[in-house]
C-alpha positions in Angstrom: 113.7 -99.0 97.6 111.1 -97.6 100.0 107.9 -99.0 101.3 105.0 -97.6 103.3 104.0 -99.7 106.2 101.3 -99.2 108.9 104.0 -99.7 111.7 105.5 -96.3 111.0 104.1 -93.0 109.6 107.0 -92.3 107.2 108.2 -94.4 104.2 110.8 -97.0 105.2 114.0 -97.4 103.2 115.4 -100.9 102.6 118.9 -101.4 104.0 120.8 -104.5 102.8 122.9 -104.8 106.0 121.8 -103.2 109.2 124.0 -101.2 111.6 124.9 -103.5 114.4 125.2 -100.6 116.9 121.5 -99.8 116.6 118.7 -102.1 117.7 115.6 -103.4 116.0 112.3 -101.8 117.2 110.6 -105.1 116.9 112.8 -107.7 118.6 115.1 -105.3 120.4 118.1 -107.2 119.1 121.1 -105.7 117.2 120.4 -104.8 113.6 122.0 -107.4 111.3 120.9 -108.6 107.9 118.1 -107.0 105.8 116.5 -104.1 107.5 114.0 -101.4 106.9 114.4 -97.9 108.5 113.5 -94.2 108.7 116.7 -92.3 109.4 114.8 -89.1 110.1 113.1 -90.8 113.2 115.8 -93.3 114.0 113.3 -96.1 113.5 114.8 -99.4 112.3 113.3 -102.9 112.1 114.5 -106.2 110.7 112.8 -107.2 107.5 112.0 -110.6 109.2 110.3 -108.8 112.1 108.3 -106.6 109.8 107.1 -109.6 107.8 106.4 -111.7 110.9 102.8 -110.5 111.4 100.1 -109.4 109.0 100.0 -105.6 108.8 96.1 -105.4 109.0 93.8 -108.0 110.5 90.1 -108.3 111.5 89.5 -109.6 115.0 86.6 -111.5 116.4 86.7 -109.2 119.5 86.6 -105.8 117.7 84.6 -104.5 114.8 87.3 -102.1 113.4 90.4 -103.2 111.5 93.5 -103.7 113.6 97.0 -102.8 112.6 100.3 -104.2 113.8 102.1 -102.0 116.2 105.3 -101.7 118.3 104.1 -102.5 121.8 103.6 -99.7 124.3 103.1 -100.2 128.0 99.5 -101.1 128.7 96.9 -103.8 129.1 95.3 -106.1 126.5 91.6 -105.1 125.9 90.7 -108.8 125.4 92.3 -110.7 128.3 93.0 -107.6 130.6 96.7 -108.7 131.1 99.8 -106.6 130.6 101.2 -106.7 127.1 104.8 -107.7 127.4 105.4 -109.0 123.9 107.3 -106.8 121.3 104.2 -106.5 119.1 100.5 -105.8 119.6 97.5 -105.0 117.4 95.8 -101.6 117.8 92.6 -100.1 116.3 93.2 -98.6 113.0 90.4 -96.1 113.5 91.6 -94.4 116.7 89.7 -96.5 119.3 91.7 -97.2 122.4 91.6 -100.9 121.7 94.9 -102.8 121.9 95.5 -106.6 122.2 98.1 -109.2 122.3 98.8 -110.7 118.9 97.5 -114.1 120.0 94.3 -112.5 121.6 93.6 -110.4 118.5 93.9 -113.5 116.2 91.8 -115.8 118.3 89.4 -117.4 115.9 85.7 -116.9 115.9 83.7 -120.0 117.0 80.4 -120.6 115.4 77.7 -122.1 117.5 74.1 -123.5 117.3 71.2 -123.9 119.6 72.3 -127.4 120.5 75.8 -126.5 121.7 76.8 -126.3 125.4 79.9 -124.2 124.9 80.1 -121.0 122.8 82.5 -118.1 122.2 81.2 -114.5 122.2 83.1 -111.3 121.4 82.3 -109.8 124.8 84.6 -112.3 126.6 88.0 -114.0 126.0 87.1 -117.4 127.3 84.4 -119.8 126.0 81.1 -119.5 127.7 79.4 -122.6 129.0 75.6 -123.3 129.5 74.7 -122.4 133.1 72.7 -125.0 135.0 69.2 -123.7 136.0 70.0 -124.3 139.7 72.9 -121.8 139.5 70.8 -119.0 137.9 69.7 -117.6 141.3 73.3 -116.6 142.1 74.4 -114.9 138.8 73.7 -111.6 137.0 73.8 -111.0 133.3 76.6 -108.6 132.4 74.5 -106.9 129.7 71.1 -106.2 131.2 72.3 -106.4 134.9 69.3 -108.6 135.9 69.4 -111.9 137.8 69.6 -114.7 135.3 66.8 -116.4 137.2 64.4 -113.4 137.1 61.0 -114.2 135.5 61.4 -111.2 133.1 64.6 -112.7 131.8 64.1 -116.5 131.8 66.4 -116.9 128.8 69.1 -119.6 128.5 72.2 -118.4 130.2 75.9 -118.9 129.3 78.8 -118.0 131.6 82.5 -118.2 132.4 82.8 -119.5 136.0 86.4 -118.5 136.3 85.7 -114.8 135.6 82.1 -114.7 137.0 80.9 -113.5 133.7 77.4 -114.4 132.5 75.1 -113.5 129.6 71.5 -114.3 128.8 71.4 -115.9 125.4 68.7 -113.4 124.4 70.9 -110.4 125.4 73.9 -112.0 123.7 72.2 -112.5 120.4 70.8 -109.0 120.1 74.0 -107.2 121.4 75.5 -104.9 118.8 79.2 -104.5 118.1 78.7 -100.8 117.4 76.0 -98.1 117.6 75.5 -95.8 114.7 73.6 -92.4 115.0 73.2 -92.7 118.8 70.8 -90.1 120.2 73.5 -88.5 122.4 76.6 -88.7 120.3 77.0 -88.1 116.5 79.9 -90.5 116.0 79.8 -94.3 115.8 80.2 -95.9 119.3 82.3 -99.0 119.3 81.9 -101.8 121.8 85.1 -102.4 123.8 86.1 -104.2 127.0 88.0 -101.7 129.1 90.7 -103.2 131.5 91.3 -99.9 133.4 88.0 -98.7 134.8 89.2 -95.1 134.8 86.4 -93.6 132.6 83.2 -91.9 133.4 79.9 -92.6 131.6 78.9 -89.5 129.6 75.3 -90.2 130.3 75.0 -90.8 134.0 78.5 -89.5 135.1 79.1 -92.6 137.1 82.5 -94.4 136.8 82.7 -97.3 134.4 84.3 -100.2 136.2 86.6 -102.5 134.3 84.5 -104.4 131.8 82.2 -103.6 128.9 81.4 -100.2 127.5 80.6 -98.3 124.2 83.2 -95.8 123.2 84.2 -93.1 120.7 88.0 -93.0 120.9 88.7 -89.7 119.0 86.1 -87.8 121.1 87.0 -89.6 124.4 83.3 -90.4 124.8 82.2 -93.5 126.8 78.9 -95.0 127.9 77.9 -97.8 130.2 76.4 -100.6 128.2 73.1 -100.3 130.0 73.0 -96.5 129.4 73.9 -96.9 125.8 71.1 -99.4 125.1 68.3 -97.7 127.0 65.1 -97.2 124.9 64.7 -93.6 123.6 61.8 -91.3 124.6 60.9 -91.4 120.9 60.1 -95.0 120.9 56.3 -95.5 120.8 56.5 -98.6 123.1 59.1 -97.2 125.6 57.7 -97.9 129.0 61.0 -97.5 130.9 63.6 -94.8 130.2 66.7 -93.4 132.0 67.8 -89.8 132.6 70.9 -88.7 134.3 69.0 -86.5 136.7 67.8 -89.6 138.5 69.8 -92.7 139.5 66.9 -95.2 138.9 65.0 -96.0 135.7 61.8 -94.1 135.1 58.6 -96.0 134.3 55.6 -94.7 132.3 52.6 -93.9 134.6 49.8 -96.1 133.4 47.1 -95.4 136.1 46.0 -92.5 138.3 46.8 -94.6 141.5 50.5 -94.4 140.7 50.7 -90.6 141.2 50.1 -90.6 145.0 49.6 -87.3 146.8 52.6 -85.4 145.5 52.6 -85.4 141.7 54.6 -82.4 140.7 57.0 -82.7 137.8 60.6 -82.2 138.9 61.4 -80.1 135.8 58.5 -77.6 135.5 57.1 -78.0 139.1 53.6 -78.3 137.6 51.0 -80.9 138.7 51.1 -84.2 136.6 47.7 -84.9 135.2 46.3 -87.4 132.8 46.3 -87.7 129.8 49.7 -85.9 129.6 52.3 -88.8 129.4 54.4 -88.8 132.6 57.3 -91.0 133.9 57.9 -91.8 137.6 60.7 -93.5 139.5 60.4 -97.2 139.0 61.7 -98.0 142.6 61.1 -96.3 145.9 61.4 -92.6 145.1 57.6 -92.0 145.3 57.8 -88.3 144.6 59.9 -88.2 141.5 57.8 -87.4 138.4 58.8 -86.1 135.0 56.5 -85.0 132.2 57.4 -86.6 128.8 57.2 -83.1 127.3 59.7 -81.9 129.9 62.0 -84.8 129.3 62.5 -84.0 125.7 63.4 -80.4 126.5 66.2 -81.5 128.9 69.7 -82.4 127.7 70.3 -86.1 127.2 73.4 -86.1 129.2 74.9 -84.4 132.2 76.9 -81.3 131.0 78.5 -78.2 132.3 78.1 -74.5 131.5 80.0 -71.3 132.3 77.9 -68.7 134.1 78.7 -65.0 134.8 77.3 -65.4 138.3 79.9 -68.0 139.2 83.1 -67.4 137.1 85.4 -69.6 139.2 83.9 -73.0 138.2 81.6 -74.7 135.7 78.0 -75.4 136.7 76.6 -79.0 136.2 72.9 -79.7 135.8 71.8 -81.8 138.7 68.7 -82.9 140.6 67.8 -81.6 144.2 66.6 -83.6 147.1 62.8 -83.8 147.3 61.1 -80.9 149.2 64.4 -78.9 149.5 62.5 -75.6 150.0 65.5 -73.9 151.5 67.3 -73.5 148.1 67.1 -70.2 146.4 68.6 -69.2 143.0 71.9 -67.4 143.5 71.4 -65.4 140.3 67.9 -64.0 140.9 67.4 -64.8 144.6 64.0 -66.5 144.1 63.1 -69.9 145.4 63.8 -73.0 143.3 60.5 -74.7 142.7 61.7 -77.4 140.3 63.8 -80.4 141.3 66.4 -79.9 138.7 
């Protein structure tokens, strides 16, 4: 008799009495009693070990189905601790998500407006209501704003042990996955990454251990804030982000905001009303970008091969303001634009 099980890619044959010389891949003990095995791969597992856990489960912490797996060395994407048990659960759809069996099966906790403690899929521990006096010291892990800021006066929940805090408004609108995202065709899944070894495909900055949106098969990752930024197509988008500048860009709403230097960093032309223009929302007073130029630029930092420089790839980037010394190494003319 043969069965097909998610724990192994080949059919497993039933063996009435296992070979005591070999070891079970589940419990690492000698094979004795009813066993399933694949002789071609040398994969054997006790029937009792195979039936110990559900083959496929749905976890509160991950939107994709999870399948039981023989543990490989690594960290749990829920609690960030090393997986030392014999089994874990991994994403069935090729996300990098893996979790301890007990973490994956942690039950979802329903909550209402009256509750002081809630459970959210972004964090392992329960989140408690934060006292208003403590909000001056904590930052929301989703929007990255102070929980006491006037623009984000929402109720706040947090885990004091992990220094993890969320506005209730951010938490309730936070998606588990992003479909048809403007810079990636595949569905992006929310995961909590314990490693911090990835780079954001939008801004090229490192993603520290914590929350991100990811496409596992494409090895494509985004910071949460980069993934959730409003698009240029949104009629009401007054703040946007582009990889060519480290700060958010705000829509210019009055002539006084232009200052004396109002050239677009992309086309080097003067920025004049009524053409919609974005400027740095912070202290970079000379960074302006036409909306029409923005839509022509790529959405994310990318590299090209160029015949003038065969040794390395070239990455699109922004130049320091007023860098008049730079000339194009291909045509030898000055570079007027800032990108």
